C-alpha positions in Angstrom: -33.0 7.1 107.0 -34.6 4.4 109.1 -36.4 1.4 107.5 -39.9 2.7 108.2 -39.1 6.1 106.6 -37.7 4.3 103.5 -40.8 2.2 103.2 -43.0 5.3 103.5 -40.9 7.1 100.8 -41.1 4.0 98.5 -44.9 3.9 99.0 -45.3 7.6 98.5 -43.1 7.9 95.3 -44.7 5.0 93.5 -48.3 6.0 94.5 -47.6 9.5 93.1 -46.2 8.1 89.9 -49.1 5.6 89.5 -51.6 8.5 90.2 -49.8 10.8 87.7 -49.8 8.2 84.9 -53.4 7.1 85.6 -54.7 10.6 85.0 -53.0 11.0 81.6 -55.1 11.0 78.4 -54.0 8.8 75.4 -52.1 11.6 73.7 -50.1 12.4 76.8 -49.4 8.7 77.5 -47.8 8.3 74.1 -45.9 11.6 73.9 -42.2 11.0 73.9 -39.9 14.0 73.9 -36.7 13.8 71.8 -34.7 10.8 72.9 -36.9 10.1 75.9 -39.5 7.4 76.7 -43.2 8.1 76.8 -45.2 7.6 80.1 -46.1 4.0 79.4 -42.5 3.1 78.5 -41.4 4.8 81.8 -43.8 2.6 83.7 -42.6 -0.5 81.9 -39.0 0.5 82.7 -39.9 0.8 86.4 -41.5 -2.6 86.5 -38.3 -4.0 84.9 -36.3 -2.2 87.5 -38.3 -3.0 90.6 -38.9 -6.7 89.8 -35.3 -7.9 90.2 -34.9 -5.9 93.4 -38.0 -7.4 94.9 -36.8 -10.9 93.9 -33.4 -10.2 95.5 -35.0 -9.2 98.7 -36.7 -12.6 98.8 -33.3 -14.4 98.7 -32.1 -15.6 102.1 -29.3 -13.3 103.4 -26.8 -16.1 103.7 -27.1 -16.7 99.9 -26.8 -12.9 99.3 -23.6 -12.8 101.3 -22.3 -16.0 99.5 -23.1 -14.6 96.1 -22.2 -10.9 96.4 -20.3 -10.6 99.7 -21.0 -8.1 102.4 -20.6 -4.3 102.6 -17.1 -3.1 103.3 -18.3 0.5 104.0 -21.3 2.2 105.7 -24.4 2.8 103.6 -24.4 6.2 101.9 -27.2 8.7 102.8 -30.2 9.0 100.5 -28.9 12.4 99.2 -25.4 11.0 98.6 -26.8 8.0 96.7 -29.0 10.3 94.5 -26.0 12.5 93.8 -23.9 9.5 92.8 -26.7 8.4 90.4 -26.9 11.8 88.8 -23.1 11.8 88.3 -23.4 8.5 86.6 -26.2 9.7 84.3 -24.3 12.9 83.5 -21.3 10.7 82.5 -23.5 9.0 79.9 -25.0 6.2 82.0 -28.1 4.7 80.5 -30.5 1.8 81.2 -29.0 -1.5 80.0 -30.9 -3.7 77.5 -32.7 -5.7 80.2 -34.3 -2.5 81.5 -35.2 -0.9 78.2 -39.0 -0.9 77.5 -40.4 -2.0 74.1 -40.5 0.7 71.4 -44.3 0.6 71.2 -46.8 0.0 74.0 -50.5 0.3 73.3 -52.5 2.7 75.5 -54.8 -0.3 76.2 -51.9 -1.6 78.4 -52.0 1.3 80.8 -54.2 -0.4 83.4 -52.3 -3.6 83.3 -48.9 -1.9 83.6 -50.0 0.3 86.5 -51.4 -2.7 88.4 -48.2 -4.6 87.8 -46.1 -1.7 89.0 -48.2 -1.4 92.1 -48.1 -5.2 92.7 -44.3 -5.5 92.4 -43.8 -2.3 94.5 -46.0 -3.6 97.3 -44.1 -6.9 97.2 -40.8 -5.1 97.6 -42.3 -3.1 100.5 -43.4 -6.3 102.3 -40.0 -7.9 101.8 -38.1 -4.8 102.9 -40.2 -4.7 106.1 -39.1 -8.2 107.0 -35.4 -7.1 107.1 -33.7 -6.0 110.3 -32.1 -2.5 110.2 -28.6 -3.9 110.5 -29.1 -6.3 107.6 -30.0 -3.4 105.2 -26.4 -2.1 105.8 -24.7 -5.4 105.8 -25.8 -7.1 102.6 -25.1 -5.9 99.1 -26.5 -6.2 95.6 -25.2 -5.2 92.2 -26.7 -2.2 90.5 -26.1 -1.7 86.7 -24.9 1.9 87.1 -23.9 2.2 90.7 -22.0 -1.0 91.2 -22.3 -2.9 94.5 -24.6 -1.1 96.9 -26.1 -2.0 100.2 -29.7 -3.1 100.5 -30.5 0.2 102.1 -29.0 2.1 99.2 -30.9 -0.1 96.8 -34.2 0.9 98.5 -33.0 4.6 98.4 -32.4 4.2 94.6 -35.7 2.4 94.0 -37.6 5.0 95.8 -35.8 7.9 94.0 -36.2 6.1 90.7 -40.0 6.6 90.7 -39.6 10.3 91.5 -37.0 10.7 88.8 -39.2 9.1 86.1 -42.2 11.1 87.4 -40.3 14.3 86.8 -39.2 13.1 83.4 -42.9 12.4 82.4 -43.9 15.9 83.7 -41.1 17.6 81.8 -42.1 15.7 78.7 -45.6 16.9 79.0 -44.4 20.5 79.0 -43.1 20.0 75.5 -46.5 18.6 74.4 -48.0 22.1 74.8 
């Protein structure tokens, strides 16, 4: 997937999730199905996930290569990356402590959380746009579940992550009745 298509997917998936959560009433926002997070916790988790990616995309590429090295393989496709993520989840992979939301988030935080998610996502989009196509496949970053992945794969993951959590919210609402 070319850079512009990735950026469009990132924008679309986060806009959909923000719209989805903005329309939820208080009861729906706080409903957490068994062993799942509620909608506000999902948003907090996404903020905690997108923020370090955005910060990493602001680091000069020579520092990225010094710190993490460079890719020793081509970038996976979007579908291959998503499949790999699902395999890791099925094997028991879960968010590490740094990405786990607080146990309780007040419904009054909804607006602030959604604004923060939109802000950090837009920041990542701007930073991604500044990269050359080849650089997205050259430089790598660590992912807590997927290991070292290229910048392109990190954007694939980040775009998919919003969709994944949007589906989780939707499935949780089914159990609300």
